[in-house]
N, C-alpha and C positions, 0 to 999 in steps of 0.2 A: 071521779072513780075510771072513765076511759084517759085519763093523761095518766094515772096511775098502770094501768093494765098496759097502755102501748109503750111506758117505760120497762116495765116487765118482759114484755116482747121482746122488745128491740136489745135489752141486755141478755136474754135468751138467744138471739138473733147472734151477738155481737161474741157470748162465749162458745156458740156453735162455729161460727167462724174462725177463733182460732184452734180449737179443737181439730176442725179441718187442715189448717195449717198447719199443728203439731204432726197430726197425723200424714199427713205430707212430706214434711220433713225428715220423719222418722224413716219413712219408706225411700225417701233419695238418700239420704246416709245410707242407708242398707243396701239400695241398690248400688250405691260408690265402692261400698266396703266389699260386697261380690263380686263388682267388675275387677277392684283393683287386687282379689285374692285370685280370681284367675287369670288376671294378668302375668301374678306371679307366678302362679304355678305353671301358666304357657311360657314362661320368658325362661325360666328354670329347665322345663322340658328340653324348650330349645337350643338352651345353655349345654345339657346334657348332651345333647344329638350332635353338637359340635366339635370336632377332631381337637384333642387338646396339647399344645407341645408337651413331647418328652422332656421328662427329666435325665440327668444326667446318668452314666452308668455308674452303679455305687455294688457292681459285684459283676466275675466273671461269667462270660456266658461261651457256650459251645453250643455251635450249629456242627450235628451228629447225622452222618448215615447219607448224605446229600453229593451232588456231582457239581466239583468247586471248579468253574471256570476261570483262572487267575487273571487271562488275557494276556499276562507277560511272560505266560510259562504255559507248561501240559497238564492237558485236563485231567485231574483225579480224581478217580470212579470211588464211592460209598469214603468220603474224605471226611476230615476235622475241621473245621476253623475254629479257634480260641479267640476273644477279645478280651481285654481289661482295660479300663480307664477309656475307652474311647480307640483304644490304637490295637490291632490283629498282633498277637503275641506269637501266636503258632498256626501251622496250617501242615495237614497230614493225612497219613493213613490212620496211625495210634499214636497218639498221642496222649502226652502224661495232664491231667487235669488237676488244678487248685481244686480242693475239698468243699470248698462253696461254692462250686462251678454251676451256675443253669444248665443243664443240659436239653437241648430241643432237638427233639428227633425230625430230621428233614428227611428221610429217607424215601425216594422215587421223585426229590425237586431238583432243584438246579440250583446253584448259587454264583451269582454273578456279580462285578463292582456296578456301582449306581450309575445310573447314566448322565450325562453331562450334555446341557444342551448348551452351545457356544455363542449363540447371539439370542438374547430372551429381552421379553417387555413384564412378564410376571411381573406383579406387585405395584408395576408404574399404569397397566391398562386393565381397568376391569369392564365397563359396558363398553362399549363403543359409540353407542348413540346416547349419553350422558355423559357430558363434555367435564362435569363435575369428577367423573371418577377417573379423567386421563389427567396423567402428569409426567409425560415422558419427552415435554421438550420446554425450553426457554425463550423468551424472543430476543432477537439479535445474532449475528452471524458467528462472533468470536465468542464462544462461552467455554474456554478452557476447565474453571474452575468450577463449574456443574459436576453434582455428586449423584450418582442414582443410588449406593447404598443409604442416604438418608431420605431417599424417596419412596423406599420399596413400603408396602404398604403389608406390614405379616399378618392382617386379617384378611389377606385378600382371598376369597371365592376359588378362585383358580389354583394355589397353591397343592389343596389337598388334592383336587380331580387330577394335576399334573404330575405330581409325586406317584399314586396312585398306579400308575401306567412306569413307572421305575427311574423317573429323572428324580433324581435327589439334590443335583448343583445347574446352576443359572448363572451364567454370565449375562447380566443385565447392562444394556446400553443404552444412552439417551438418542433421540431425536434432534433433528437440528438441520440447518441451513448451511453451514459451512464446518467450523469446530464447533462440535455438541457439546462434549465434555468428557469426562471422567465415569467410564465404566468401572462395574464392581461383580467381583465372584459371590453368590448368595448360594447357603444351603437353604433348605425348602421345610426348614423346621425352625422354631424359634419364637420367643415371645418378643424379642425385640428386634432390628435391623441390627444392632451391635451383636446379638448372639447369631443372626441368620449370618455374618458377614465373613466370609472365609479369606476373601483375598480385596482391599482396596488400596489405592488406587490398582485397576488390572490393566488400564491401557488409557490412551486417547483414542476417541470417537471421532471419527471427520470423515465427511459426507464430500466426495470429491466432484468438480464441476463437470457438466457434459464436456467432451471436448469435440463435440459434433458440430460441425456449420452445416444446417439442413438449408436445402435450395426448395424446399417444397413451398406452393405457392399457399398454403393453409397457414404457416409458420409468419407471423407476423412482424415480426424484427429482420432486419434485413440482414445480407451475410455481413456488412463491415461491422452492426451494432451485434451481431453474434459472436464476433471475435473480441472486441471489446470486450463483454460481458466473461468472458474465457479468462481474458486477459486481468480484466479489474480482480476477480475469484481469486488468480495463481497469485497477485500481486499482495492482495489482503493474505493469504498465506503467508506468503515470504515475510513480510512484514512482520507478520504475529512471531515466528519465529526467529526473526532478528532483534525484536523489541525484548521476548522473552530471554533470549541469550545475553544480550544488552544488560539485563536485570539482574539476570546469576550472575556474569560477571561483578557489575558493581556492588552488588551484595556480599559475593564472598572476599572482595575486598577490604570493605568496611560494613561488618556484619551490624553493629551495633548503630549507625549512623542511617542506614540505607532503612525510606520508608518502604512498607510492605505491598506490593502489590499482587493479591487474590488470583488474579489470570494468568500470571508469569511465573509466580511460584507454582503454582498446579501445574506447568509445561516442562519444570525443571527437572525431573524425573526423563523426560525422554531423551536427555542430551547424554546422559553416563548409562542409557538401556536399559534404566531399571524397570520402565514397563515402554512396552511396544507401542507405536503407529499404527491405528485401526482403519481402513478407510474403505469404507463403501463404495466399490467400484466392480461396475460388470462389463462394460464396454471396453474391447483391446486397446484403444485410445485413451481411457481413462488408465486401466493397468500403467501403459506404460509410461504416461506422466508421473504415475504414482510412483512408481519405482524411483523414476530418473531423480524424481523432489528429496524421497528417503535417501537413495546413494548422497546426494550433491549435502545434505542434514545431517549425514551419519546418524539416524535413526535406524531403529530396528520396525521393519514393517512386515505390519498383516494384510492380507486382501479380505473383506467382506462379500460375499456375490460371488464376484468373478467369473460369471457366464461364459466369456471370451479367456479365460484362462488357462483352457488346453492348446488356443493360439499361441501363446506366448511362453509356456512352458521351459525354454531353454533360458530365456530371459529369468524368470520367477528361481530356475533352479542356480543360476549363478550369481543370485542375489539372495540366497538362501530365503525366499520369503514361501512365508506360508499361505494360507488360504481357508479360510470359512467360508463352505460350500451348502448355498442354501437359499431358499426351499426348493428342496427336490422334485416335490411335488406341482411342478409348473410348468406352462407352455413356453415352448421356444422363444429366443428374442425377434429373431426375423423369419418373414412369412416362407422363408425358402428354404431356411435350415430344416432339419430332420425331426420329426419328432420327438425323438427322442435323446437329444441333445442335452438337458438338462438331468436325464437320470441317468446317460454313461459319464458325464461330467468326472465322476469320482474315480472311475475308473482309469480314466486318461490323466489325470492325475496321479494315483498310484502308480501308473505305468510308467511316469516321466519321473517317480522315484521323489514327488513334491508331498512336502506333510500338509495333510487336509484336514477339516474333521466337517462331516456334518451338525447344519443346525436346523432345527425344526420352528422357523419363524413363518410359516406360509401360511398367509391369513390372520394373524393376529394371536395374542397372546392361548387367546380358547384355545388353540389346536395346535399348543408344544407339547399337547399329550402324546401327540402323534408322532413323538422325534422315533422313535424305532422305528416304525413304520417308512419316514423316511430312509434310513438307514435300510430298510428291507428290499425298498425299490432298487436303491443303487447295487446290491448283491442281486437283486432279479436280473439286471442288466447288465452282469460280468463282471462286477468288484467280487472277488474272493469274501466269502459271508464271514472270517475271520479278523478282514479288514474293516467289514461294513459297523461290526464290532466296536474295533479298536476307534474307528472314527467318532462315536458315540462314551468312549471311555476313556482308553488310554490316550490317545491321540489326542484327544482333544484336552485331556490334562496337560501334556507336554505344549500343545497350543498357549494355554494360557497362563506356563507357569507355575503349575501346582500338582504336577505330577511328583514329586517328593513324597506328597499328601494321600491322593487321591488318583481314580483312574484304573486301577490293577489290585489283585488281591496278592496282597506282601506283607510278610512280619515288619512292622513299625509304620504302615501306613495306618491310615483313618480306616476304621471298621464302618465305612460307607458301603453298602453292599443291599442286593435284593434277592430272596428267594422266590422261585418260579415255580408253574408246574411243566414246563417245557423250554423250548427256546423262545427268548423275548422279542424277536425280531420276527416271531410269526403270532398274528393276530387273536389266534384261539387261546394262546397262551394267556393266563393271568399270574397278578404280584400276589403272593403271599402275608410276604413278610416285607418287613422295609428294617433296616438299620441305617443311621446318619450320625457319625462317630459314636458310634454303638449305642446311643438312644433308638429305641424300639420306637418304630413311628406308627401312631394310629390313621390308618389307613382310609377311615371312614370319611365319606366327602357329602358333597350335592348330587352327585352320581349314582351312590349307595342308598341315600335316603329315597332318592323316587324310583330308586328299583326296590326298595323294601316294601314303598308305598302303594305299586302299581301290581308289585306281587301278591302284596294283600287283596288288591281288588281283582284279581281273576282267582285268584283262591276262593272268596265269596260266591263269586260268579261259578263255580264249580268248574272251572277251564283246567284248571292244574290244582294237585293238590298239596 
């Protein structure tokens, strides 16, 4: 009987164990189900808060009653601007509108062309401290085949925050040691790289070697070694151009037999001046060397940086060399220079009659949203305000060879424009609407999300209503 009792007791314990295990399994399944459910809900909410690329314009849109600043012409008070299929079709005071036109009242607002940043890292650079989010350079010194358009990340968090301040188009350039690669002009909206691309290639980007031989005791290389380093870099450039020319000549002679080389193929548009030779150079000796090199190679030159460009304006003017100035918000190159040297450089180039643009590349991709304020600083230090505006719109478009499409508000050009509360060079003005090729852009961003979040915090504390 004791044996039977023990067996029954063991059986009951055994069943209790399985009952407990069963209940635990049910709880675990329920917990996982709830976690998945709330994860999906949270994910859906986060997706809903993300700005979604705009769909193509499918009906006429007219902005009515605003002050239109075409940049290429006179200001139109209480004007109307009509665009269809992504193109501006009419501008004026009283224009006839198609019957299915969407009228948007912008009375009291201002309409400008979208801003163009002529040197950018948007989409290539996300978080400086996280190497995996940086994709702006390749190894090696001669990389003309590198393309920035296919490397741009359309999901970058910096795209919405940048375009929210009026920047609609950027010229994305690679980093490197010598020949860094080919740049691209990208629109700040689109599901894919292809949708974002406005022009590629836009230029071949090169970092000019330092031409200065230092006698400072802290420099590790001797003067002779420094001269050899300079000669080596220049010889590498000459050799690359010679090889590319030889390749193009041989391929044109026997197009079916000649083996393709992607590096030299990438340089071929330089030789018929379809794309410019864009050189990063600040020092006067660098600029002079680059101008002479471009002259010898018969290629179209653009200088980026150009901190000493004001010292060689006659040389630049004589050789029709344009300058991408940037950043304005910076310190002088030398201790003995005036503090406002970077601020007054655009004025000096304007007075010399040199085509220039202002780039907002000071401090990295996250600061490119401040492009308008770089131009505003140049205006505060003597550059006429309309020229400051041109430096980030029409002149920027001319410099990049896209002025037939963007840069000003004219019939036939892309409807890439912004609607603001006031002068966009003034920090108190806001961008209220934005269109890129007629597509209405969602101006939400990480910044607006945080603004709403903390606005609610202070509302709950009773600090704001």
